[in-house]
N, C-alpha and C positions, 0 to 999 in steps of 0.2 A: 504493500500500500504506500510506503514511503516513496518508492520508485514512481508509482502512479502520480502522486501529488507533485513530485519534482517535475515530471513531464508537464503537469497542468500549469505550474508556475512558469516554466520555460515557455510553454505555448502562449500564455497570456503576455509575457514580455515581448515575444516575437511579434504577436498580433498587434500590440499597441504601437510598436515601432514601425510596423509595416505600412508603407505608403504607396498608393497607386498614382495614377497620372492626374494629379489635382493641381489646380491653381487657386489663388485667393484674389478676391475683390474687396478692397478696403476703402473706407471713407469716414466722414463725420457729419452728423445731422445736427443743425443748430436752428434756433429761431431767427428769422430774418431781421427782426427789429431789435430784440434784446441781445442777440448773439449768444444766448445761453444754450447749452446743449439740451437736446431732447432725448429722453430715455424711453425705450420701448416703442420706437417707431418701427413699423414693419417695412423691411427691405426685401424685395424679391426680384428674381430674374425670370422673364418669360420669353418664349420663342416668338420672334416677330411674325413667323409664318402662320401659326395657329393659336397663339396666346397660351400655349401649354406652360404651366409653371415648371421651371427648371430647378430652382433652389430658392431658399429663403432664410432670413435671420431677423433679429431685432437689434436695435441700438442699445448700447450699455449706458450706465449713468453719465459717463462723460461724452455721450453722443456718438462714440466710435462704433463702427460695425465692421464685421468681416464675414464674407461668404466664402466658404471653401467648397469649390465645385470642380467638376471634371472639365477638361479642355473642350472647347466647342468652337468649330469653325463657321457656324451658321450665325446670321444676324440675331441679336438679342436685344431686349429692352429691359433696362433696370428701372424699377418703380419704387417709390417711397410713399407710404401712407401713414398719416397720423391724425387722430380725431381732432377736429377743430382747425385743421390746416388744409391748404390746397394740396392735391396729389402732385407728385413730381415724377417725371419720366425722362429717361435718357437712352438713346439708341446706341448700341455697342456693336460694331461690325463683326467682331469675333473675340473669343477669349482663349488665347494659346499661351499666355504667360501671365504672371501676376500683374494686377491692375490696381493702381492707386488713383482714386477719384477725387481726393481732397475733401474740401468742405462743401456740403450741400445745404443751401438755405431753404427753409420751408416758410411760406407766407401764410398768415392767418386768413381765415375766411372760408375754409372747407366745411365739411360736414360737422355740425355740432352734435353733442350727445343726444339732444332732444329732437334732432331733425330726422326726417325719413330718408334712408339711403335708397337711391334708385337702383333697381335690380341691374346687375351686371356691371355697375360702376363702382361698387364696393370692392376693396382688395380681396382676392380670393382667399388669402391667408392673413390672419392677425395673430400675434402672440401677446397676451396680456398677463404679465407676471408668470404664473405657472400654467396658464390656459392656452392651448393651441386651438384656434378657431377658424373654421372653414366657412366661407359664404356659399350656400348651396346653389344660388343662382349662377355662380361662376363655373359650374361643372355641368356639362351637358349629359342628359340621359333621355331615354325615350318617353313618350307621352304617358304611358301607363306603367312606368318603372316604379318599383318599390324602393324603400330606403336602402336595402342591401345592395342594389345595383348602383345607387348613388355613392355609397361608401367605397365601392370598388374603383370609383373614378378619382378618389382623393389621393394626393401624393402621400406615400408612406403607409397607406392602409392596405392590408392584405387580408383576404378571406380564403382560408384553405378549403379544399373539397369537403372536409369534415365540418365546416362551418365555424372554425376558430378564427376570430378576428384579432389581428395585431396592428399596432400603430408604431411605426419606426422600430419594429422588431419586438415591441412589448405587448404582452397578451392583454386583451380587453376582457375583464371579468364582470363588468357591470355596464348596463345600458339604461339610461333614464330618458324619459320624455318630459320636457319642461321641468326637469329637476326631480322627478318622481319615478319610482319603479312602475313599469307597465306590464302587469301580470307576471311579475318576477323580475329580479334584477339582471338575469342573463339577457333579457331584451330580445330574444329571438322572435317572439310574436310581433314586437314592434318593427324590427328591421324587415321582416318578410311580409308585413301586411300594410304598414303605413305607406301611402303614396309619396314618392319623392317630391312631388309638386307642392306639398303643403309645408315642407321643411324650410326654415329660414337659415338656421345656422347649425353646424355640427361642432360641438366643443369637446376637446379632449383634455382631461386632467389626470393626475395621479390618483389612484384609488386610495381612500383614507378609511381608517376605522372610524366608528362613530365618535370616539373620544377625540381623535385627531381632527375630525370634521368640525366639531363644536368649538374646540379650542383654537382652531386655525393653525395648528401645527403642520409641519411638512409631513408627507406620507412616509411611513417607515418601510413600506414595501415598494415594489417596482411595477405592479400591475396598473392598468389604465381603466378609466371610466369615460364612456361617451355619453354626452347629453345632447339630445335632439330638441331644438326649440322650434315650435310651430309658428308659422306666420300668423300675425294677430287676426287678420281677416278670415283665416281658415281654421282657427282654433275652435272649430264648431262643426261637428259632423257625426256621421254614423257610417260604420263599415262592418263587414263580417263575411262569413262563409258558412254554407250549409252543405254537408256531404253525406250521402248514404250509399251503401253498397251491399250486395248479396251475392253469394257464390256457391260453388259446389261444396259437398259435405256439410251443408248448413252453416257455412262460414258467413259472417256478416261484419260490417263496420259502419259506424256513423259518427259524425262529429258536428258540432255547432260552435261558432265563435261570433259573438255580437259585441260591438263596442260603440259606446256613445260618449262624446266628450264636448264640453262647452266651457272654454276658459280653463279655470283651475279644476273643474269637476270632470272626472272620468269614471264611467261605469262599464265594466266588462263582464260578460257571461260566457262561460266555457262549459261544454257538455260533450260526453261521448259514451258510446257503448260498442263493444266488439268482443269477439272470441278468437282473436288472432295474436295473442301475446303482446298487446300494445296498450299504452295509455289511451290510445284512440284519438290522439290529436297531433296533427303534423301539418306544416305548411309546405311540405315537399310536393311539388306538382306532378312528380313522376310516379312515386310509389305510395303516396299518402302514409298510411300507418304500417305498411307491410314490413314484417320483421326481416332484417337483412337488407332492407332498402336504405335510402339516404336520409334517414330520419334525424334531423339536427335541431329541430325546435325543442323537442323534449327527448328523453332517451328511453329506449326499451331494449331489453336483451332477451336472448334465447332462453334464459332460465325463468322467464315469467315475471321478472321484476320490471317496474316501470316508474317513471318519476316526472315531476314538473315543478318548477319554481323551487328547486332545492329540496323537495320532499320526495321520499321514496315509498312506494307502495308495492305490495306483493313481496317477492324476494325468494321464492323457492323454485326448484326446477320443475319442468312440466309444461302443461297447457293451461293458459289463464283466460278466463272470461271476466271482463271488467266493465264497470260503469263509473263514470266520473261526472261531477258537476262542480263548477267553481265560480265564485263571484269576487270581483275586485272593485273597490270603491276608493277613489282618491279625490281630495277636495282641500280647500283652504277655508277655515272657519274664523270669523271675526277678524280677518286680516292678519292674525298672529299665530294661528294654529294650523300646521300642515298635517293632513290626515291621509293615511293609506292603510286600508283594511282588506283582508282576504279571508274567504271561507271556502273550504273544499270538503266535499263528501265523496268518498270512494267506496266501491263495493267490488270485491274480486273473489273469484273461486278458481283455485288451482288444483289440478289433478296431475299425478305423476306415477310412473312405473319405473323403477330403477333396479339395476343390478351392478354389483361392485365386486371387483377382484383385487384383493390387497395382499401384498407380500410384506409380512411383518419382520423388521430387521432387528435381530438380537445379537449380542456380542459373540455368541458361539454357534448360532444356528438361525435358520429362517423358518417361519411358519406361514401358512397360507389361509386366508379367510375369504370365503365366498358368501355373498348375501344377495337377497332379493327383497324388494319392498314395494308397497303401494301406499300412496298418501293422498289426502284430500284436505284442503284448507278453504274455509269460507270466512271472509273478513269484511267488516264494515269499519270505516274510520271517518271521524269528524275532525277537521283541522281548522281552527279559528285563530287568526292573528291580527293584531292592531299595531299601529305605531302613530304616535302623536309627537310632533315637534312644536314646542310652545316658546315663542319669543316673549320673554317677560319684559325686556326693554332692550336697548341697543347694546347692552353689555352682558346680558344674562339669557341663557337658553336652557330649557329642560326638554329631554327626550324620553318618552315612555314607550316600551314595546312589550306588551303582554301577549302570551301565546297559550292556547288551550288545545289539547288533543284528547279525544276519546276514541278508543278502538276496541272492538269485540271480534274475537277470532274463535272459530270452531275447527279443531284438527282431528283427523282420523289417521292412524298410522299402523300399518301391518308389515311385519318383517320376519324373515327367517334367515338364519345364517349358520355356517359351520366352519370350524377351524381345524386344520390338519397340520401335524408336525412334519419335519423334514423327511421322516420315514413313511409319510403318507398315512399315518395313523390318525383316526378321528380323536381330537382332543376335547372338543365340546361342540354342542349344537344348541340353538335356541330359537324360539319363535315367540312373537308377542303381538298383541292386539290392544291398541290404546285409543282412548277418546279424551279430548281436552276442551274445556271452555276457558278462554283467557280474556280477562277484562283489564284493559290498560287505561289509566287516566294520568295525565300529566298537565302541570301548569308551570309556566315559566314567565318571569317578568324581569325586564331590565330598565333601570332608571339612570339617566346620565344628567349631570348638571354641570354647567360651566359658567363662570363669571370672569370677565376680563377686568383688570384693575387699571388705575390711571396710567401707569407706565406701560409703554408698548411691550408686548410679549410677557408681561406679568399677569398671572391669572391663577385661579383656584378652581379645581374640578373635583367632583365627587360622583361616585357610582354605587349603585346597589343592584345586585342581581340575586334572584332567588329561584329555586327549582324544587318542585314537589312531584314525585312520581309514586304511583301505587299500582301494583299488579296483583290481581287475585286470580288464581288458577285452580280449577277443579279438574281432576283427571281420574279416569277409570282405567285400570290396567289389568290385563290378563296375560301372563307370560309363563313360559316353561323353559328352564335352562338345565341341560344335562351335562355332567362332567364324567369323562370316561377313563381317564388315566390316573385318577386319584380316588381315595376313598371318601371324598367329600360328598355329602348328600345333595341330591338335585334340588334346584330352587324353583318352587311352584308358587305363583302369586295370583291372587284375585282380590283386588283392593281398590279403595278410593283414597285419593291423595288430595289434601287441601293445602295449597301453597300460597303464602302471602309474602309480598315483597314491598317494602316501603323505603323511599329514599328522599331525603330533604337536604337542601344545600342553600347557604346564604353566604354571599361574598360582598364585601364593601371595600372601597378604596378612596382615599382622600389624597390629592396631589396638589402641591404648590410649586409654581414655576417662576423663576426669577432670571431675567436676562443679565448676563455679565458684560457682554459686548454686543455689537450688532449681530454677530454670528455665533456667539457662544451663550448657552443657556444651561442652567442647572435646575433640576426639579427634585423635590423631596416628597416621598410618598409613604403611606402606611396602608398595608393591605391586611384585611382580616377575613379568614375563610373558615366556615364551619360546615361539615357535612356528616350526615349520620344515616346508617342503613339498619333496617330491621327485617330479618328473614326468618320465617317460621314454616315448618312442615309438620302436618298432622296426618298420619296414615292409619287407615282402618281396614282390617281384613274382613273378608266375608265370613259371617258366622252361619254355618249351615243349619244349626239348631234354631237360631232366631230368624233365619231367612233374610238377614240384612247385613249391611256393612257396619257392624257395631263393635268389632273386636279391635281395641286400640293396639297398634304395633309400635312399641316404644323404640326399638332399634332403628326404625325408619322414620322417626319423628325427632325434631330438634328445634331449637330457637337460637339464633345468633344475632347479637347486637354489636354494632361497631360505630365509633365516632372519631372524627379527626378535627382538631383545631390547629390552624396555621396562622401565625402572626409574622408578617414580613415587612419590616421597615427597610427602605432602600433609598438610594440617591442615584440620580442619573445625570450624566453630562452629555449635552447634545451640541454638535457643531454643524452649522448650516451655512455653507458658502454657495456661490453660484454653481460650481461644478462638483461640490463635495457635501455629502450628508453623512454624518457619523454619530454614533452614540455608544455609550458604555454605561451600564447600570449594575449595581451589586448591593448586597445587603444580607444579613443573617435571616434565617427562617426558624422560628421557634415552633416546634410541633409537639402536640399532645395526642397520643394514639391510644384509644381505649377500646377493648374488646371483651365481650362477655358471651358465654354460651351456657345453655341449659340442655344437657343431654344425659339420658338414662339416670335422671334424678341427681345428677352431679352438676353443680354450678361452678364454672371456671371463669376467672378473670385474669386477663393479661393486659397490662398497661405499660406503655413506654413513653419516655420523654426524650426528644432529640433537639439538637441545635445543628441546622444544616447551613452550609454556604449556598448562595444562589447568585447567579450572574448571567449577563447577556451582553453582547456587543454586535453592532451592525455597521456596515460601511457601504455607501453607494457613491461611486465616482463616475461622473459623466466626462468622458474623454472628448467627445464631440457630439453633434446632434443625434447620431445613430449608433454611437459606440459607448459602452459603459461597462463597469465592473460592479458586482454586488457580492457581498459576503456577510454571513452572520454566524454567531456562536452562542450556544446556550449550555448551561450546566444546571442540572436539577437532580433531586433525590426522589425516588419512587418508593412508596410504602407497599408492603405485601397486602393482599386482600384478606379480609377477615377469615374466609374459609380456608385460605392457605396457612393461616396463623394459628387457628384454634384447634384443639385436639378432638374434633367432632368427626365421627365416622360417617361418611356418605355412602350408604348402601343401595342407592337408587338403581345402580347398574349392577346386575348380578355377576357381570364379568369383570368389574373393576371397583374395588373398594378404595375410597379416597379419604385420607386423614391429614389434618394440618400439622404444621411444625412451628412451635412457639419459639424456636431459636433462630428464626430467619432474620437476616439483616436487610436493611433498605438497600435498594440498587442505586448505584451512582451512574449517571448518564451524561456523557459529553457529546454534543451534536454540533457539527460544523457543516456549512453549505456555502458554495460560491458559484458564480457564473460569470461568463463574459459574453457580451452581446455586441454584435457589429452588424448594423443594417444600413445600407445605402439606398434610400428610396428613389434616388435619381436613376440608378441602374436596376432597381427592383431586385436587389440581391441581399441576402442576409446570412449570418453565421451565428450560431448560439452554442456555447459550450458550458457544461455544468458538471459539478461533482460535489459529493457530500458523504458524510458517514456519521454513524452513531456508535460510540464505544461504551460498553457497559462493564462495570465491575460489581461483583456480588449479584449477578443476574439470577433471578429466581426461575428454576426449571423443575419439571416433574422428575421424580425418582420412582421408577416402577420395577417391581419384582414379579416375575411370572412363575406359576407352578407348572407342573407337567400338563395340566388341563388348559393351559394358557389363560388361567384366571389371574387377574392383576391385583396387586396391592400397591397403591400409589401414595406418595407423600411429596413434599417439596423441599428442595435444598438450594443453597447458594453455590454457584460455580464461579470460577476465577475470572472468566472473561467471556465477552460476547461482542461481536462486531457485525455491523450491517453497513455496507458502503455501496455507492452507485456513482456512475460517471457516464457521460454521453455527449453527443453533439447533434446539431441539425443544421442543414444548409439548404438554401432555396434561392432560385433565381428565376425571374420572369422576363420574357421577351414579348414585346408588344409592337405590332405594326398594323396600323389602321384597325381593322376589326379582328385581326388574328392575334391570339395570345398563347404562348407556350410557357408553362410553369414546370420547372424541374426541382425536385426536392429529394434530399437524401439525409439519412441520419443513422445514429447508432446509440443504443442504450445498453449499458452493461452493469453488472453488480457482482459483489464479492461478499460472502457472509461466513462468519465462523460461529458455530453453535456447539455448545457443550451440553451434556445431559448424563443421566444415570439410568442404566437398564441392567436389571439383575445385579445391582450394587457395583457395576463396572462403569467407570467414567469413560464416555466416548466423546469423540470430537468429529464434527462434520464440517468440512470446508466446501461451500458451494459457490459456484460462479455461473453467470449467464451472460450471453451476448446476443443482441437483437438488432442486426442491421436491417435497413429498410430503404427502399427507393420508390419514387412515384413520378409520373408525368401527368400533366393535364394540358391538353391541346384543344383549343376551341376557336371557332369562328362565330362571332357574336350573333345571337339569334338564329343560328343555323345548325351547328353541330358541336358536341363536346365528346372527347375521347380521353379516358383517364385510366391507364394501367398502373398497377402497384404490386410490389413484392415485399414480403416480410420473411425473415428467417429467424427462428428462435432456438437457441441451443442452451440447454441446462446440464450441468455436470456437478456431482457431489462426490468428494473424496472422503472416505471414512478412516478413522483411526480407532483401533481397538474394537473392530466390528467383524462380523462374519464375511462381509464383502468389502472390497477396497474402493469400488467406484460404482456409481449409477448415473446414467445420462440418457437424455432423449433430445430429439430436435423436431421442429415443426416447420413445414413450408406452407406459406399462404400466398396465393396469387389471386389478384382481383382485377377485373376489367369493367369499367363503367362506360357505357355508350349512350348518348342522348342526341336525338335528331329533332329539329324543329322545322323540317322540310318534309312535305310541302307545307305551305302556310296553313296555320290553324291545326296542324297535326303534330302531336308530341309522341315520339317513340323512344322508349328507354329500355336498356338492358343492363343488368348487373350479373356478371359471371364470376364465380369464385371457385378456387380449388384449394383444398387443405389436405396435407399429409402429415401424420403423426407417427414417428418411429417408435419401436419398442413397445407398442401396444400388445397387451397379453393376447394369447390365442383365444379366438372366439369373438374378438372385438374388431370392428372394421377400422383399418388404419387411415384410409383416405376417403374423401367424398367430394362431389361437385355440388355447388348451389347456384342455380341460374334462375333469376327472376326477370320477367319481361312485362312491359306495360305499353299500351297503345291508347292515346287519348285524342279527342277532337273537340276544339273550341268552336262554339257557335252562339247565336243570339247576342251579337256584339261582344263576344268573348266573355260573356257572363256565365254561360253554361259550359261545362266540361264533361263530356261523356267518356268513359274509360273502361277498358277491359285489362285485367292484370292476371298474370299466372305466377304463382309462387312455387318455387322448386320444380321447374319445367322437367328436369330429368328424374325427379322423384328419388333423390339420393341423400337428402339431408339426414345426418345422424348426430346424436348428442353424446359423443365419446370424448372423454378427457383423461389425461394422465397427469398426476401430481406426484412430485418427489419431495419427501420431507426427511429429516434425519432419522425418523423411526419407521417409515413405511413408503412403499411405492404403490400407488393406488390407481387403478383403471376403473372409471365409472361411466355408465351409459344410462341416460335418461331419455324419456320420450320427448320428441320435438315436433314442431309443427310440420306436417307433411303437405304434399302437393295439393293446391286448390286453385280454382279459377274464380275471379271476383269481377262483377260488373258494378260500376258506381257512376253516380251523377253528382256533380258539384255545382252549386250556384254561388256566385260572388256578387256582393252588393256593397255599394258605398254611395254616400252623399255628403259632400263637404260644403261648408258655408261659402267657399270661394268658387264653387261650380255653378254653372247655369242649370236651370231645371231640366233642360232637354238633353243633358249629358248622361242620362241614365240613372239607375238606382231606384230603390223602392220608396225611399222616405224623403220628405221635404222638410227642412228645418226652417223655422221662422227666424 
C-alpha cells in the first residue's frame, strides 16, 4: 500500500506540473470615471463565427484578470460585462501567444440591478462570488427541448449515458428549482420534464450542508448544486405525463406525474402501479420502467428493490408488484417561511424462489451447504417529511425538518438445507416454515439555528436532532434440525416469538465562530450525544395439552438494554483563501457505555468509561478553473454492540449459537481519502483520480467453532489489524462537430483488503484484491441516432493464510450495446443488448447469459401521444446467478428474475405555461 500511495503522490505532482498548449490573456478592469478597479467583472472569449463561448474568468479585487486558454487561430471576440456598466467588446484576430490587453475602462450606464435584461444581450456566463451563472437565452436548443438538453449545451456541463451530471468535472448531487427541491433533491424529474423555454438562469454553486448553508460558511465538500430559476412571466403553469401499458403474462405498468406551480407555490403528484420490478416511474422515453433499461430518474434493480427521492422500498430478491403515490408541496408563507413537504405511500409484494450452493472455508477442511427456499413479503409504508426555513430577521434563521415513517410488513419464508463434510458425509439437515408480522415506526427531527453577530464571519449556531424508532415483530416458527455426526439431540421447534426493539437518540451541538483574519477562522464547539436501545425477546412453545402457545421458553427469551453518552468539546481552525480551503479540528471525547441484560433469571451489568481522541482534517486546493486536489482524514473510536458485549446466548438459529464477550475493546479507525480532478471544458476532456483507505486496530470479528455436525458456537474477539483500501481513475473526452458528438470514457476501480478472523480457534488472514477496468463510447447525431457500446471486466482474488485453501478468485465480463434511432421522424426505436459471463460458477448454475430489450414507439397528435411496443428479454435468457467470495465462504446463489414479456403502452404528455399562447396545446388554461 505504501508503494501505491507513493505512485499516487508522484502522479499528482506530475499532473499538476503538466502543461498543454495554452496561452494567457491578461488585462485590468477599472471604472472609467473613478479609475478604481472593478472586482468580479465577467470576462469571456467567444468565437466570432458563431458566438460559441471559448473560455471565461472574472476580475480579482485589484481588477486584474487572466484567461488561460488553448491557442486559437480563428477570429475571437473578448467581452467584458459588469452590472451597472456598459458591455465592452474587442475583436482579436487570433491567439497563438500570450496577450496583454492592458487597462480596460468600463463606462457606467449599462444594465442596473432592477432593470430587465433583454434576452440574448445578457452575458452568457457570470461569476458572482462562489456562483457560476449561465443565461439560458444565450444557448440554443430546440423548441420542445427539456432542461436536460439545455444543460448539455452549457460549457463545462457533462451528462453521462447513466444520467450523472458534472460541472467542470465535479459531480452534481442536488438540483433545485427556484431554490427548492423539486420532488427530491436529485432533480431528475425537473431536468427531464421542465421545458427549457421557461428557464431564465442556471446557477451552479458548491453543495453545502444545512449548517454551512445557514451560517454562510464555505462548503466542506466538493460536490455541486444546480439551481434553475424560472422566468417570472412563466413561473405559472401545469405539466405532466400519463402512461399505461399491458402485456403478455399479465404484465402491466402505469404511471402519472402532474405538476402545478405558481410563483413560490409548487404542487406535484406522482403515482404508479406495475408488476415488472420497478418503482413504476421513469422519464426515459425509450424503455419507461423496464428493468435493465435506461432508467435514470429513479432507480430499480433486478433484486426487486426500488427507490425515489432518496428513499428505498422493497429490497429482496425476486419479482415485485408495487404501487406508489407521492405528493410534494412547496411554498413560501408570510414572506419569511420557506416550506417543502413530501408524502409517499408505497405498497409492494415480492415473491422469490432461491437456491444456494456454499463452500464453507475452514482452517483444515471445507464443507458444502446446499439450500432451497421460497419467500413472500407484502409491505405497506407511509413516509411523511417536512422542512421549514424561518427567517427570524436579517441575522437569524431557524430550520426545522421532521420526518415520520410507518411501515407494516408480512413475511413468509420456507427453506430446507443440508451440509456435507469433505468426505461427503451428511453433517446436518434442516427445514423451516416461518411467518412474521413486522410493525416499524420511526420519527426523526432536526432543528438548526444560526445567528450572525456584528463582526463579519462571527456567529453562533446550535442544532438539535432526535431519532425514535420502534419495531414490534410477531413470528410463528416451525423448524426441524437434525444432527448426524454427533450425539446431540435434534432440534424441533413450534413456537411464537414476540420481539420488541426500541431505539432513541438525541444529539445537540453549540458552535461559536470567530474570525482571526480575513481568511482564517476559529470555531469552538461542544457536542452532546445520547442514544439508548432496548431489545427484548419472548418465546412461547406450543403446548399440546393446552392446545396453545403458552409454554414460556426461557433459553430463547432475553432482554438487553444499552446506552451511550458522548461529550465532545472541540476546536476547529479553518483557512479560506481564493484557491485554498483547509480545516483541522480535534478534541477529546468522553464516553459512558452502559449495558444490562436479563437472561435465565440472571441480571448482568457491564459499564465502561472511556476518554477517546477524535480529529479530522480536510484540504481543497483549486489549481485552476478545472483542476483541483481534495483530501480528508478522520480518526474515531467505534464501540462494540450490546449483543457483542453481553454474555447472553442467542439460540434463535439452531445451527449457530451466539454469545457476547465482555472483554472486547473499542476499535480504532483511521480513514484517509484524496482525489485529483482535471477537467478542461474547452476540449471537453477530463481526468479524475482517487484513492483512500481505512485502517482498523482492535477490529471486532466473529470467532466461530464448528463441531462435526457443522453446528457453530460463535462469540466475538478483537484482532490486531484490518485494512480496506481503494484506488481508481476515470477519463473522458468528447468530440463535437455540428450535430455529431462522440464521447469516449475509460476508467478503473481497484481495492485491497486485509481481514482477520477466528475459525475453530485458529487465526486466519484473508488478503483480497479486485480490479475493475471499464471503457465506453457514445456516438450520436442529434435527433437522429445514438450508439453506445460499453465493456466492464471485474476480477476478484483472495489469498488465505492458515486456511485449507490458498486462493479463491473469479472474474466477470459484461458487455452492453445501446442503440437508439429517431428516424424516420416521429418514430423512436431503441435496443439494449447485454452479455454477462461469470467464471467459476458451481456446477448446475449457468455461467453466462444474454439480455436484449427492444422498444418501438411512434409520436402523434402533435407529439403529445406516444404509442409503444416493448419486448423485455427478447432471447429469453435472463438469469439471476451471482457469486460472492468472503473470507469464510464462496457462495453461488440463483434467484428468480423477470422473464420475457411483451408490453404495449400509450403515453400522453400535457403542459400549459403562463408564457404560452392558448393555441399551443395542452389541456389546462391558467388565468
